[in-house]
C-alpha positions as CSV (number, residue, x, y, z in Angstrom):
1,M,-81.9,122.6,28.0
2,K,-79.2,125.8,26.8
3,I,-78.8,126.6,29.9
4,L,-78.1,123.4,31.4
5,R,-75.5,122.9,29.2
6,R,-73.7,126.0,29.6
7,L,-73.9,125.4,33.2
8,I,-72.3,122.0,32.6
9,W,-69.4,123.9,30.8
10,V,-68.7,126.1,33.7
11,L,-68.4,123.2,36.2
12,G,-66.4,121.4,33.8
13,G,-63.6,124.2,32.9
14,L,-63.7,124.7,37.0
15,A,-62.9,121.3,37.9
16,V,-60.1,121.4,34.9
17,L,-58.6,124.2,36.8
18,V,-58.8,122.8,40.1
19,A,-57.3,119.5,38.6
20,A,-54.3,121.7,37.6
21,F,-53.8,123.4,40.3
22,V,-53.8,120.6,43.3
23,A,-51.4,118.7,40.6
24,W,-48.9,121.8,40.4
25,V,-48.7,122.0,43.9
26,M,-48.4,118.0,44.5
27,W,-45.5,117.9,41.9
28,P,-42.7,116.4,43.8
29,G,-40.1,119.2,42.6
30,K,-42.4,121.4,43.7
31,R,-42.7,121.1,47.6
32,P,-40.8,123.4,49.0
33,A,-38.4,122.6,51.6
34,P,-40.1,121.8,55.1
35,A,-38.5,124.6,57.8
36,L,-35.5,123.5,59.4
37,P,-35.8,124.4,63.6
38,P,-34.2,126.7,65.2
39,P,-30.4,125.3,66.2
40,S,-29.9,124.8,69.8
41,A,-27.7,126.9,71.6
42,S,-26.0,124.0,73.2
43,A,-25.2,122.2,69.9
44,P,-22.2,121.2,68.6
45,R,-21.6,123.8,65.4
46,E,-18.9,123.5,62.8
47,P,-15.7,125.6,63.4
48,A,-15.2,128.8,61.5
49,Q,-13.1,127.6,58.5
50,Y,-9.4,128.9,57.9
51,A,-9.1,131.0,54.6
52,P,-5.6,132.6,54.4
53,P,-4.7,134.5,52.3
54,T,-3.3,133.5,48.5
55,Y,-0.2,135.5,48.4
56,L,1.9,136.9,51.3
57,P,4.0,140.0,49.7
58,S,7.4,140.9,50.9
59,N,7.5,142.7,54.5
60,D,10.5,144.5,54.0
61,P,10.8,147.1,54.7
62,P,9.1,146.4,58.0
63,A,7.8,149.8,58.2
64,S,6.3,150.0,54.3
65,P,2.6,151.2,55.0
66,T,1.3,149.6,52.0
67,L,2.1,146.0,50.3
68,R,0.7,144.6,47.1
69,A,-2.1,142.9,47.7
70,A,-3.1,139.0,46.6
71,P,-3.9,138.5,42.8
72,G,-7.5,139.8,41.7
73,G,-8.1,140.7,45.7
74,S,-8.8,144.4,46.8
75,P,-5.7,146.0,48.8
76,E,-5.7,146.6,52.8
77,D,-5.9,150.0,54.2
78,C,-2.7,149.3,56.5
79,N,-3.4,152.5,57.8
80,A,-6.9,151.1,59.6
81,G,-6.6,150.5,62.7
82,G,-8.8,151.1,65.3
83,A,-8.5,150.9,68.6
84,S,-5.4,148.8,68.0
85,A,-3.6,151.9,65.9
86,S,-1.2,152.3,69.6
87,A,0.4,148.9,68.6
88,A,1.5,149.8,65.6
89,P,4.8,151.5,66.8
90,V,5.2,148.7,69.1
91,N,5.7,146.8,66.6
92,A,7.5,148.0,64.4
93,A,10.3,148.2,67.4
94,S,10.5,144.8,69.1
95,L,10.7,143.5,65.8
96,T,14.3,144.3,65.7
97,T,14.9,144.8,69.6
98,L,12.8,142.1,71.2
99,T,15.2,140.5,73.4
100,W,13.7,136.6,73.4
101,T,14.9,133.1,73.6
102,P,11.6,131.0,71.1
103,F,13.8,127.9,70.4
104,G,16.0,128.2,73.3
105,R,18.7,130.3,72.4
106,A,18.8,134.2,72.6
107,E,17.7,136.1,69.4
108,T,16.8,139.4,69.0
109,G,13.5,140.9,67.0
110,W,11.3,138.6,65.7
111,E,11.5,139.9,61.8
112,I,12.1,136.2,60.8
113,Y,9.2,135.1,62.2
114,A,6.8,137.6,60.6
115,P,6.4,136.3,57.3
116,R,4.4,133.5,59.5
117,V,2.7,135.4,61.7
118,A,1.5,137.9,59.2
119,H,0.2,134.5,57.3
120,E,-1.5,133.0,60.7
121,V,-3.1,136.6,61.4
122,Q,-4.6,136.5,58.1
123,T,-3.2,140.3,56.8
124,A,-0.3,141.1,53.7
125,C,0.4,144.3,55.8
126,A,3.5,145.1,57.3
127,P,4.7,144.0,61.2
128,G,4.6,147.8,61.7
129,T,1.2,149.3,60.5
130,P,-2.0,149.7,62.4
131,R,-3.9,147.1,60.3
132,F,-1.0,144.4,60.9
133,A,-2.0,145.3,64.8
134,A,-5.8,145.3,64.6
135,A,-5.3,141.6,62.7
136,L,-3.1,140.3,65.3
137,A,-5.4,141.9,68.2
138,R,-8.2,140.0,66.9
139,W,-6.3,136.3,66.6
140,Q,-5.0,137.5,69.9
141,G,-8.9,137.6,70.9
142,G,-10.1,134.4,69.8
143,H,-7.4,132.0,71.0
144,G,-7.8,133.2,74.9
145,L,-5.3,136.0,75.1
146,K,-5.4,139.4,75.9
147,A,-6.0,141.1,72.6
148,T,-3.7,144.0,72.8
149,G,-2.5,143.7,69.4
150,T,1.1,143.7,70.1
151,F,3.2,140.8,69.5
152,D,4.9,139.1,72.6
153,P,6.4,135.5,73.3
154,E,3.1,135.0,74.6
155,T,1.6,135.2,71.4
156,F,4.2,133.1,69.9
157,K,4.1,130.4,71.9
158,V,0.2,129.7,71.2
159,M,0.9,130.5,67.6
160,L,4.0,127.7,67.8
161,V,1.8,125.2,69.0
162,R,-0.9,125.5,66.4
163,W,2.1,125.1,63.7
164,H,3.4,122.2,65.2
165,R,0.3,120.8,65.7
166,A,-0.2,121.1,61.7
167,R,3.3,118.6,61.6
168,P,2.5,114.6,62.0
169,F,5.9,114.3,62.5
170,V,5.7,116.3,65.5
171,K,2.4,114.4,67.4
172,V,3.5,110.6,66.4
173,N,6.6,112.2,68.3
174,G,5.1,113.6,70.8
175,E,3.5,109.9,71.6
176,G,6.6,108.8,72.2
177,I,7.0,107.2,68.6
178,C,9.9,107.6,65.7
179,P,8.4,106.8,62.7
180,G,9.4,104.2,61.0
181,A,11.9,104.4,57.6
182,P,10.8,102.8,53.8
183,S,12.6,100.9,52.0
184,V,15.1,102.6,50.0
185,A,13.9,100.3,47.1
186,L,10.4,102.0,47.3
187,L,12.2,105.8,46.8
188,S,12.1,108.0,44.1
189,T,15.5,109.9,43.3
190,A,15.1,113.7,41.7
191,K,16.6,114.4,38.7
192,S,19.9,115.8,39.0
193,E,18.6,119.1,37.9
194,E,15.9,119.4,40.9
195,S,19.1,118.8,43.5
196,Y,21.7,121.0,45.4
197,G,24.8,120.4,43.9
198,G,23.9,117.3,42.0
199,K,23.5,115.2,45.1
200,A,21.3,112.3,45.2
201,I,18.5,113.0,47.1
202,Q,15.9,110.2,47.2
203,L,12.1,110.8,48.6
204,R,9.0,108.4,48.9
205,P,7.9,109.1,45.1
206,G,4.5,110.9,46.3
207,A,6.3,113.3,48.3
208,L,8.8,114.3,45.3
209,D,5.4,114.4,42.8
210,A,4.0,116.7,44.6
211,Y,7.4,118.8,45.4
212,R,7.6,119.0,41.4
213,R,4.3,120.3,41.3
214,M,4.8,123.4,43.6
215,V,8.2,124.0,41.9
216,A,6.1,124.5,38.7
217,E,3.4,126.6,40.1
218,A,6.2,128.8,41.8
219,K,7.9,129.2,38.8
220,A,5.2,130.5,36.7
221,D,4.7,133.0,39.6
222,G,7.3,134.3,39.2
223,V,9.0,133.6,42.1
224,V,12.1,131.3,41.1
225,R,14.6,133.6,40.4
226,D,17.9,131.8,41.2
227,P,18.4,129.1,39.4
228,R,19.6,127.3,42.7
229,A,16.0,127.9,44.1
230,L,13.6,125.2,45.6
231,T,16.6,122.7,44.5
232,L,16.5,119.8,46.9
233,F,19.7,119.4,49.7
234,S,18.4,116.9,51.3
235,G,15.5,114.2,51.6
236,F,15.6,110.7,53.0
237,R,18.5,110.1,55.7
238,D,19.0,106.5,56.7
239,P,18.3,106.4,60.5
240,A,21.9,103.9,60.9
241,A,23.8,106.8,58.9
242,D,21.7,109.7,61.4
243,A,22.7,108.2,64.6
244,A,26.4,107.6,63.4
245,R,26.3,111.4,62.4
246,C,25.3,111.8,65.8
247,A,27.7,110.4,67.8
248,R,30.2,112.1,65.5
249,D,29.2,115.5,66.0
250,N,27.3,115.4,69.6
251,N,25.0,117.8,68.3
252,C,21.8,115.8,68.2
253,Q,20.0,117.9,71.2
254,G,17.1,119.2,70.3
255,V,16.7,122.5,67.7
256,S,18.8,121.8,65.4
257,R,19.0,117.8,65.4
258,T,17.2,115.0,67.2
259,I,18.1,111.2,67.8
260,C,15.0,111.3,65.8
261,S,14.9,112.6,62.2
262,A,11.6,113.7,60.6
263,H,14.1,112.8,57.1
264,R,14.0,109.1,57.9
265,T,10.5,108.9,57.2
266,G,11.1,110.0,53.7
267,L,9.0,113.2,53.7
268,A,10.8,115.5,54.6
269,M,12.6,117.7,52.4
270,D,15.3,120.5,52.5
271,L,15.0,123.7,50.3
272,F,17.4,125.7,49.0
273,I,15.6,129.2,49.4
274,A,18.4,131.8,49.7
275,A,21.7,132.7,51.6
276,A,22.9,135.2,53.2
277,P,26.6,136.4,51.8
278,G,29.8,133.8,53.7
279,F,26.6,130.9,54.9
280,G,25.4,127.6,53.6
281,P,21.9,127.3,53.3
282,D,21.1,125.3,56.1
283,S,22.9,127.5,58.3
284,S,20.6,128.2,61.3
285,A,22.5,131.6,61.7
286,D,20.5,133.8,62.7
287,P,21.5,136.1,59.2
288,N,20.7,133.7,57.3
289,R,17.3,132.6,58.2
290,L,16.7,136.4,58.0
291,A,18.0,136.3,54.6
292,M,15.7,133.1,53.9
293,T,12.6,134.5,54.8
294,R,13.4,137.9,54.0
295,S,12.7,136.4,50.5
296,D,9.7,136.4,48.1
297,L,10.2,132.5,47.6
298,Y,9.6,131.9,51.2
299,R,6.6,134.3,51.8
300,W,5.0,132.3,48.6
301,L,5.8,129.5,49.9
302,V,4.2,130.2,53.6
303,A,1.0,131.1,51.7
304,N,1.3,128.6,49.0
305,A,2.6,125.4,50.4
306,G,-0.1,123.9,52.0
307,R,-2.1,123.7,49.0
308,F,0.7,121.3,48.1
309,G,0.3,119.5,51.0
310,F,3.6,120.5,52.8
311,V,4.4,122.2,56.2
312,N,7.0,124.3,57.3
313,Y,9.6,123.7,60.8
314,V,9.4,127.6,61.5
315,F,12.9,127.3,62.9
316,E,14.3,126.3,59.6
317,P,12.4,127.9,56.4
318,W,14.5,125.3,54.4
319,H,12.9,122.7,56.2
320,W,9.5,121.7,54.9
321,E,7.1,117.9,55.3
322,W,4.8,116.6,53.1
323,T,1.8,115.4,54.8
324,G,-0.1,113.8,52.1
325,E,0.7,109.8,53.0
326,P,0.7,108.8,56.9
327,M,3.7,107.8,58.0
328,L,5.3,104.1,59.2
329,P,4.9,102.6,62.2
330,G,8.1,103.1,64.4
331,V,9.4,102.6,67.8
332,P,9.8,103.9,71.1
333,I,11.7,106.8,71.2
334,A,13.9,105.6,74.3
335,S,14.9,102.8,72.5
336,L,17.1,104.7,69.9
337,P,20.6,105.2,70.3
338,L,21.3,108.2,73.0
339,A,24.9,109.0,71.6
340,G,24.8,112.9,70.8
341,S,21.3,113.4,72.2
342,G,21.6,114.9,75.5
343,R,19.4,112.7,77.5
344,P,20.2,110.6,80.3
345,G,22.0,107.5,79.5
346,D,24.5,109.5,76.6
347,P,27.6,108.1,76.4
348,L,28.8,111.2,75.6
349,L,27.5,112.9,78.9
350,T,29.7,110.4,81.2
351,P,33.1,111.9,81.7
352,P,35.8,108.9,80.5
353,A,37.4,107.3,83.0
354,A,40.6,108.3,84.3
355,P,43.5,105.8,83.7
356,A,45.0,104.0,86.1
357,R,47.8,105.2,88.1
358,A,50.8,103.0,87.9
359,A,51.8,101.3,91.1
360,A,54.3,103.1,93.2
361,T,58.1,102.2,93.3
362,A,60.5,103.1,95.4
363,P,62.8,106.1,94.4
364,R,65.7,105.1,92.5
365,P,69.2,106.9,93.9
366,P,70.2,109.7,92.1
367,P,72.7,109.1,88.9
368,K,76.2,109.7,89.7
369,G,78.0,113.4,88.5
370,P,81.2,113.6,87.8
371,P,84.2,113.9,90.7
372,P,84.2,118.1,92.0
373,S,86.9,119.7,90.2
374,K,89.8,120.3,92.2
375,A,90.4,123.8,90.5
376,P,89.7,127.2,92.5
377,L,86.2,128.9,91.6
378,R,86.4,132.1,89.9
379,R,85.1,135.0,90.7
380,P,82.9,135.7,88.0
381,A,83.5,139.0,85.8
382,G,81.4,142.6,86.9
383,S,80.8,140.9,90.3
């Protein structure tokens, strides 16, 4: 009897252990995740995320081998370039000597665009370093170009297409549409201290708010040293006034100004970056643009403005467009006034008609002169 009782206790204990084990295995939070099937080679894949550096220090002087790295990050070894190291001296030379026409007019060197190129290829090293060449070669290979590590107009052209596509205004223009203009009553006005020279600047409220957040962070990062820096000298521009100015100045043929300006959207703004001696903040002269792109402020904008929703028109370091709101429905570009555009139909291209010639009349007889003198002719002295 005693043996039977012990056997029952043993069997009962085993039953409790088995029940506890089954409950542990079957508990909802403890089930192992089912194994995923291996991905198909033909299945669509998510594109690799682009992770830009948080800060791009100055590339001036361009041959500097080491530059300050992003805060919190480890510095790059700018002398490590591997097989692309031979391209470094080529880039260092072409930086100030390359003869090309990236925007339809002759330029010498590509230093103006170096900060944007360095940001695109994700390096803080200067253009004349092996590390820059290696980063450029990697970018070229990933975009269907020959991975030489050497900067050339073909590489810039591919980059430029990418930069233009990041601007919603350009995308709409490419469809033949000029975006609509907001009602002036719906715009916000910048404070006097936010504008260059106290000009009255208006923007869509969201764009102005984003601008203020960006300026606050730039000041906190110590890149706003000039009291004029990041002040606004242009915002919303009335389309009718723009059309009148195009007709008056005859300078809306494309690079600097067009008949369909991004400023009509209330989302575009021109910022004071810097100015070379003798130039204004919006002069597109190469020495002036170079002074801007050499500044720490511009390089900070290249690296950080995107976090606030801004994109830059690379030909104009001062021109930035906010992408946080959609543009308003527009009209076909072909329906806009063409005066000053240089397009077919531009009245300024048609020479004025020659004035009508007066009807021919019979020649009048010459007036009668005084009667000839009867005095004898005198011989001139000394003849």
